[in-house]
C-alpha positions as CSV (number, residue, x, y, z in Angstrom):
1,M,-17.4,14.4,2.1
2,I,-14.1,12.0,2.9
3,F,-11.8,13.5,4.9
4,I,-8.1,12.8,4.2
5,D,-4.8,14.0,5.9
6,V,-2.8,15.7,3.1
7,S,0.2,16.4,5.3
8,S,1.1,12.7,5.5
9,D,2.5,10.3,3.0
10,M,1.9,6.9,4.3
11,H,3.5,4.5,1.9
12,T,7.0,5.0,0.3
13,H,9.9,2.7,-0.7
14,P,12.9,4.5,0.4
15,F,15.4,1.4,0.6
16,E,14.3,-0.4,-2.2
17,K,17.0,1.2,-5.1
18,G,19.9,2.7,-3.2
19,K,19.8,0.4,0.0
20,T,21.8,2.8,1.8
21,K,20.9,5.1,4.8
22,E,21.8,8.1,2.6
23,S,19.6,7.2,-0.2
24,M,16.5,6.9,2.4
25,E,17.5,10.3,3.8
26,R,16.9,11.8,0.4
27,F,13.2,11.0,0.9
28,V,13.1,12.5,4.3
29,E,14.6,15.6,2.7
30,R,11.9,15.6,0.2
31,A,9.0,15.0,2.6
32,I,10.6,18.1,4.7
33,E,10.6,20.1,1.4
34,R,6.8,19.4,1.0
35,K,6.3,20.3,4.0
36,L,4.6,17.0,5.3
37,A,4.3,16.4,8.9
38,T,4.8,12.7,8.6
39,I,6.2,10.1,6.1
40,A,5.8,6.3,6.6
41,F,8.5,3.8,5.4
42,T,6.8,0.7,4.1
43,E,9.5,-1.4,2.2
44,H,8.3,-4.8,0.5
45,A,8.6,-7.5,3.3
46,P,10.2,-10.7,2.7
47,M,7.6,-13.4,1.8
48,A,8.0,-17.1,2.7
49,P,10.5,-19.0,0.6
50,T,7.5,-20.9,-0.7
51,C,6.0,-17.9,-2.4
52,K,9.3,-17.8,-4.6
53,A,8.7,-13.7,-4.3
54,T,11.4,-11.5,-6.4
55,H,10.0,-8.2,-5.6
56,T,10.7,-8.1,-1.8
57,L,13.8,-7.5,0.3
58,S,15.8,-10.4,1.8
59,M,15.8,-10.9,5.4
60,D,19.3,-9.4,5.6
61,E,18.1,-6.2,3.6
62,L,15.2,-6.1,6.1
63,E,17.3,-5.8,8.8
64,S,19.5,-3.2,7.3
65,Y,16.6,-1.3,6.1
66,Y,15.0,-1.4,9.9
67,V,18.3,-0.4,11.5
68,F,18.7,2.6,8.9
69,A,15.3,3.8,9.3
70,D,15.2,3.7,13.1
71,A,18.2,6.0,13.1
72,L,16.7,8.1,10.6
73,K,13.4,8.4,12.7
74,E,15.5,9.6,15.7
75,K,18.0,12.0,13.8
76,Y,14.8,14.0,12.2
77,R,12.6,13.6,15.2
78,S,12.4,17.7,16.0
79,K,11.6,18.1,12.0
80,I,9.3,15.0,10.7
81,K,7.7,12.3,12.2
82,I,9.1,9.2,10.6
83,L,7.1,5.8,11.0
84,V,9.0,2.6,10.1
85,G,6.6,-0.1,8.6
86,I,6.4,-2.7,5.9
87,E,4.1,-3.6,2.9
88,A,3.5,-7.3,3.4
89,D,2.0,-9.3,0.7
90,Y,-1.1,-11.5,1.3
91,H,-1.1,-15.0,0.6
92,Q,-1.9,-18.1,2.5
93,G,1.4,-19.4,2.5
94,N,2.8,-16.0,3.9
95,L,0.7,-15.5,7.0
96,I,2.9,-17.4,9.3
97,N,6.0,-15.5,7.8
98,I,4.4,-11.9,8.7
99,E,3.2,-13.0,12.1
100,N,7.1,-13.7,12.8
101,L,8.2,-10.5,11.3
102,K,5.9,-8.8,13.6
103,K,7.1,-10.7,16.6
104,T,10.7,-9.6,15.6
105,Y,10.5,-6.0,14.6
106,A,8.5,-3.1,16.2
107,F,7.1,-1.7,13.0
108,D,5.0,1.3,13.5
109,L,2.6,0.0,10.8
110,V,2.0,-3.1,8.6
111,L,0.3,-2.6,5.0
112,G,-1.4,-5.4,3.5
113,S,-1.3,-5.7,-0.2
114,I,-1.9,-7.9,-3.0
115,H,0.4,-8.2,-6.2
116,L,-1.5,-10.5,-8.9
117,H,1.0,-10.0,-11.5
118,V,4.2,-11.3,-9.5
119,D,4.8,-14.8,-8.1
120,P,3.4,-16.6,-6.3
121,H,-0.2,-15.8,-7.9
122,P,0.3,-16.1,-11.6
123,E,1.0,-19.9,-11.6
124,T,-2.8,-19.9,-9.8
125,T,-4.7,-17.1,-12.3
126,K,-2.8,-17.7,-15.5
127,N,-5.9,-19.7,-16.9
128,F,-8.6,-17.5,-15.3
129,S,-11.0,-15.2,-17.4
130,D,-10.9,-11.3,-16.6
131,E,-14.0,-11.6,-14.6
132,R,-12.8,-14.5,-12.3
133,L,-9.6,-12.8,-12.0
134,V,-11.2,-9.4,-10.6
135,A,-13.3,-11.8,-8.1
136,H,-10.4,-13.6,-7.1
137,A,-8.6,-10.3,-6.1
138,F,-11.6,-9.1,-4.2
139,D,-11.9,-12.8,-2.4
140,L,-8.2,-12.3,-1.6
141,T,-8.7,-9.1,-0.1
142,C,-11.6,-9.8,2.0
143,Q,-9.4,-13.0,3.4
144,M,-6.7,-10.7,4.0
145,I,-8.7,-8.2,6.2
146,E,-10.0,-10.8,8.2
147,T,-6.5,-12.0,9.2
148,D,-6.2,-9.0,11.6
149,L,-2.6,-8.8,10.7
150,F,-2.5,-5.6,8.9
151,D,-3.1,-2.0,10.0
152,G,-4.3,-0.6,6.5
153,L,-5.0,-1.9,3.0
154,A,-2.8,-0.6,0.2
155,H,-3.8,0.1,-3.3
156,L,-7.1,-1.6,-3.2
157,D,-7.9,-2.7,-6.7
158,F,-4.0,-2.7,-8.1
159,F,-5.5,-6.0,-9.7
160,R,-6.1,-3.6,-12.4
161,Y,-2.4,-3.8,-13.3
162,A,-2.6,-7.7,-14.3
163,L,-5.7,-6.7,-16.4
164,A,-3.6,-4.0,-18.1
165,L,-1.1,-6.4,-19.0
166,R,-3.4,-8.3,-20.8
167,S,-4.7,-5.3,-22.4
168,S,-8.0,-5.5,-20.8
169,A,-10.0,-2.3,-19.5
170,Y,-11.7,-2.1,-16.3
171,D,-14.9,-0.6,-15.0
172,P,-15.3,-0.6,-11.3
173,K,-19.3,0.0,-11.7
174,P,-20.4,-3.6,-11.8
175,W,-18.2,-4.6,-9.0
176,R,-19.6,-1.9,-6.7
177,S,-21.0,-4.5,-4.1
178,H,-17.5,-6.1,-4.0
179,Y,-16.1,-2.6,-3.0
180,E,-18.6,-2.1,-0.4
181,Q,-18.1,-5.8,1.1
182,I,-14.4,-4.7,1.5
183,Y,-15.4,-1.2,3.2
184,E,-17.7,-3.1,5.5
185,K,-15.0,-5.5,6.4
186,L,-12.5,-2.8,7.1
187,E,-15.0,-0.9,9.2
188,Q,-15.4,-4.0,11.4
189,H,-11.6,-4.9,11.8
190,T,-10.6,-1.2,12.3
191,M,-8.3,-1.1,9.1
192,F,-7.5,2.3,7.4
193,L,-8.0,2.6,3.7
194,E,-5.1,3.9,1.7
195,V,-5.9,6.2,-1.3
196,N,-2.6,5.6,-3.5
197,T,-2.1,8.4,-5.9
198,S,0.6,6.3,-8.1
199,G,-2.1,5.3,-10.6
200,L,-2.3,8.8,-11.9
201,S,1.2,8.4,-13.3
202,K,0.8,4.9,-14.6
203,N,-1.9,3.4,-17.1
204,F,-4.4,3.1,-14.3
205,N,-5.2,7.0,-15.2
206,S,-6.6,7.1,-11.9
207,I,-6.2,6.9,-7.8
208,L,-6.3,3.6,-6.3
209,P,-9.0,2.9,-5.5
210,A,-10.6,4.2,-8.5
211,T,-12.3,7.6,-8.0
212,D,-16.0,6.3,-8.1
213,A,-14.9,3.0,-6.1
214,L,-13.3,5.7,-3.5
215,A,-16.9,7.5,-3.2
216,W,-18.9,4.5,-2.6
217,S,-16.9,4.2,1.0
218,E,-18.3,7.5,2.3
219,P,-21.2,5.7,4.2
220,F,-18.8,3.4,5.9
221,R,-17.2,4.2,9.1
222,I,-13.6,3.9,8.2
223,T,-10.4,5.9,8.3
224,Y,-8.0,6.9,5.1
225,S,-4.7,7.5,4.6
226,L,-3.0,9.0,1.5
227,A,0.0,7.4,-0.3
228,S,2.3,8.5,-2.8
229,D,3.8,4.8,-3.1
230,A,6.9,6.7,-3.9
231,H,9.9,4.7,-5.5
232,A,12.3,7.9,-5.7
233,P,12.4,11.0,-3.5
234,S,10.9,13.3,-6.2
235,Q,7.5,11.1,-6.1
236,V,6.9,11.9,-2.1
237,A,3.5,13.4,-1.8
238,Y,2.8,13.1,-5.7
239,M,-0.3,14.7,-6.7
240,F,-1.7,15.2,-3.2
241,T,-3.3,18.6,-3.7
242,R,-5.6,17.1,-6.5
243,F,-7.9,15.9,-3.9
244,C,-8.9,19.3,-2.2
245,G,-12.4,20.2,-3.0
246,Q,-13.1,17.1,-5.2
247,G,-15.0,15.2,-2.7
248,V,-12.3,15.0,-0.3
249,K,-11.7,17.4,2.4
250,Q,-8.2,18.3,3.7
């Protein structure tokens, strides 16, 4: 049985659209309405300029995000625990940047993630076969864990989105040994595994990692977080109750 805390949403993006303290506060209010004990802010951290990323905050936006989040953390201290963190993309050209961000800001958590469908990855993977693309994603994930720069692994097998853009189906079963290799590394490096519910509202039609793949993690001594990956207040704690009694214990 896998134990997951359904009272905490450990991956949200409250600053991305409104970029104001007020827009972020609506996420907090929604979390309180959902009776959560904890909500984690994890905006996309800026990447190194050489990565040419367009899906992340700028350095100026990161500063505003951090100041606003810290103020809300204090304002709502008696009502809900707010963690201020980032979702940092793994890429070899971005490692020094992540190290510098961690030195500059006192983040409560740093999630590691890989988005193969956006820069800087497509230039490398555009001629890959589907099988090679998946193998590449698993290799990058193992490399990411071994850096010890991250507290948790966000949306494992999100590379399925890159496959979906190719109209390719995905079956996790042939890749079981790769998942298990990742779980072993998570155990060795004391990183938590995120269970991300956003895939239930997208064309994945499942949580991330895939349901079968999540079950394969049970023999390993790893901890889990539950995450909505909310990009709007209404998405906070999305589908959290789905997991009770389905191989996952509250």
